[in-house]
C-alpha positions in Angstrom: -0.1 65.6 -1.0 0.5 61.9 -0.7 4.1 60.9 -1.1 4.7 57.8 -3.2 6.6 55.0 -1.5 9.4 55.1 -4.0 10.1 58.8 -3.2 10.3 58.3 0.5 13.3 58.9 2.7 14.4 56.2 5.1 12.6 58.0 7.8 9.5 58.3 5.7 9.6 54.6 4.9 9.8 53.8 8.6 6.8 56.1 9.3 4.8 54.5 6.5 5.7 51.0 7.8 4.6 52.0 11.3 1.2 53.2 10.0 0.7 49.9 8.0 1.6 47.8 11.1 -0.7 50.0 13.3 -3.5 49.7 10.8 -3.1 45.9 10.6 -3.3 45.6 14.4 -6.3 47.9 14.6 -8.2 46.1 11.8 -7.5 42.7 13.3 -8.6 43.8 16.8 -11.6 46.0 16.0 -12.7 45.1 12.5 -12.7 47.3 9.4 -15.8 49.4 10.2 -14.8 50.2 13.8 -11.3 51.5 13.0 -10.8 55.3 12.7 -7.7 57.1 11.4 -7.1 58.6 14.8 -6.9 55.1 16.2 -4.2 54.2 13.7 -2.2 57.4 14.3 -2.2 56.9 18.0 -0.9 53.4 17.6 1.8 54.5 15.2 2.7 57.5 17.3 2.1 60.1 14.5 -0.2 63.0 14.1 -3.4 62.9 12.2 -1.9 65.1 9.4 1.0 62.8 9.0 -1.3 60.0 8.0 -2.4 61.9 4.9 1.2 62.3 3.8 1.2 58.5 3.1 -2.4 57.5 2.6 -5.5 59.2 1.2 -8.0 57.4 3.3 -8.7 54.5 5.6 -9.6 52.5 2.5 -6.1 53.1 1.0 -4.5 51.9 4.2 -6.6 48.8 4.3 -5.6 48.0 0.7 -2.0 48.3 1.7 -2.5 46.0 4.7 -4.5 43.4 2.7 -1.8 43.3 0.0 0.9 42.8 2.6 -1.0 40.0 4.3 -1.6 38.1 1.0 2.1 38.6 0.1 3.1 37.1 3.5 0.7 34.2 3.0 2.0 33.5 -0.5 5.6 33.6 0.8 4.8 31.4 3.8 3.2 28.7 1.6 6.0 28.4 -0.9 7.3 24.8 -0.8 11.1 25.0 -0.4 13.9 22.8 -1.8 13.9 20.7 1.3 10.8 18.9 0.2 11.3 15.9 -2.1 10.5 16.3 -5.8 7.7 13.8 -5.4 4.6 15.8 -6.6 2.4 14.2 -3.9 4.8 15.3 -1.1 5.0 18.8 -2.5 1.2 19.1 -2.7 1.0 17.9 0.9 3.6 20.4 2.0 1.8 23.3 0.2 -1.5 22.4 1.8 0.1 22.3 5.3 1.9 25.6 4.8 -1.3 27.3 3.4 -3.4 26.2 6.4 -0.8 27.5 8.8 -0.6 30.8 6.9 -4.4 31.1 6.9 -4.4 30.5 10.7 -2.2 33.6 11.1 -4.2 35.8 8.8 -7.8 34.6 8.4 -9.4 37.6 10.1 -8.0 40.1 7.7 -8.7 37.9 4.7 -12.3 37.5 5.7 -12.5 41.3 6.3 -11.3 41.9 2.7 -13.9 39.4 1.4 -16.6 41.2 3.2 -15.5 44.6 2.0 -15.4 43.2 -1.6 -19.1 42.5 -1.5 -20.0 46.2 -1.5 -17.0 47.9 -2.9 -15.8 47.4 -6.5 -12.3 48.5 -5.7 -11.9 45.9 -2.9 -13.5 43.3 -5.2 -10.8 43.9 -7.8 -8.1 43.9 -5.1 -9.4 40.5 -3.8 -9.3 39.1 -7.3 -5.8 40.4 -8.0 -4.5 39.0 -4.7 -6.1 35.6 -5.3 -4.6 35.5 -8.8 -1.1 35.0 -7.4 -2.2 31.7 -5.8 -4.2 30.6 -8.9 -1.3 31.3 -11.2 1.0 29.2 -9.0 -1.4 26.3 -8.9 -2.0 26.5 -12.7 1.7 26.5 -13.4 2.3 23.5 -11.2 -0.4 21.5 -12.8 0.8 22.5 -16.3 4.3 21.1 -15.5 2.9 17.8 -14.3 0.8 17.5 -17.4 3.8 18.2 -19.6 5.7 15.4 -17.8 2.8 13.0 -18.3 2.0 12.8 -14.6 -1.4 14.5 -14.4 -4.6 14.4 -16.4 -3.9 16.3 -19.7 -7.6 17.0 -20.2 -7.8 19.3 -17.2 -7.8 23.1 -17.8 -4.9 24.2 -15.5 -6.4 27.6 -14.5 -9.9 26.4 -13.8 -8.6 23.4 -11.9 -6.4 25.7 -9.8 -9.3 27.9 -9.0 -11.5 25.0 -8.0 -9.0 23.1 -5.9 -7.6 26.3 -4.4 -11.2 27.2 -3.4 -11.6 23.8 -1.8 -8.6 24.3 0.4 -9.5 27.9 1.2 -13.0 27.0 2.2 -11.9 24.2 4.4 -9.4 26.5 6.1 -12.3 28.8 6.9 -14.6 26.1 8.1 -11.9 24.4 10.2 -10.0 27.4 11.6 -12.7 30.1 11.8 -15.9 28.1 12.4 -14.4 25.3 14.5 -14.9 22.1 12.5 -13.2 19.3 14.4 -10.2 17.8 12.8 -6.5 17.4 13.7 -4.0 19.1 11.4 -2.4 15.8 10.2 -5.8 14.3 9.1 -6.9 17.6 7.5 -3.7 17.9 5.4 -3.8 14.2 4.4 -7.4 14.3 3.2 -6.9 17.6 1.3 -3.9 16.2 -0.4 -5.6 12.9 -1.3 -8.5 14.9 -2.8 -6.2 17.2 -4.7 -4.1 14.3 -6.1 -7.0 12.3 -7.2 -8.7 15.3 -8.8 -5.7 16.0 -11.1 -5.2 12.4 -11.8 -1.7 11.9 -10.4 -0.3 8.7 -11.9 1.6 6.1 -9.9 4.8 7.2 -11.8 4.3 10.7 -10.4 4.6 9.6 -6.8 6.8 6.5 -7.2 4.3 4.2 -5.6 0.6 3.5 -5.3 -1.3 5.5 -2.6 -4.6 4.3 -1.4 
């Protein structure tokens, strides 16, 4: 019987966390298809039977790992209060943080995307995980529109999907495929494209930007 996380003891939570971490390391090093449950158990220092106390299959473990990774990426790309309220500066900061978060997690994200092409459950998981980023982008654009600082004709959600896709694809091409660009230039160009796409007005940034 699989024990639900909310019903675990403190020891059970530690064991489950060890399995998730071991799974993450194994997936990153070997790829999804090459990982076996015994590999994960050996890394976590638990028996084969213990694995099934917490997860029903390798797929269940990967779902947990993928969810944790996207959660970390989301948290790592949150623009804090230390960044000025200037919308341009905050878009720039968000792009920088996202690229750095991608650099730390791209292998697992790509693994999930590959699994999603053949497994409906993983496809739904990928859409759910991406939704958190889309929602944040849409809410940010909607606020700018309400303040009269961005193009009111844009659909917030579709715009967030499209511009988020631009940043995500560039991250893949740059960090995974080796496109040559320094971080400063990459962030500056992404931010310029994003700002122009949503029609940031001079009032929204306090000065003209070329």
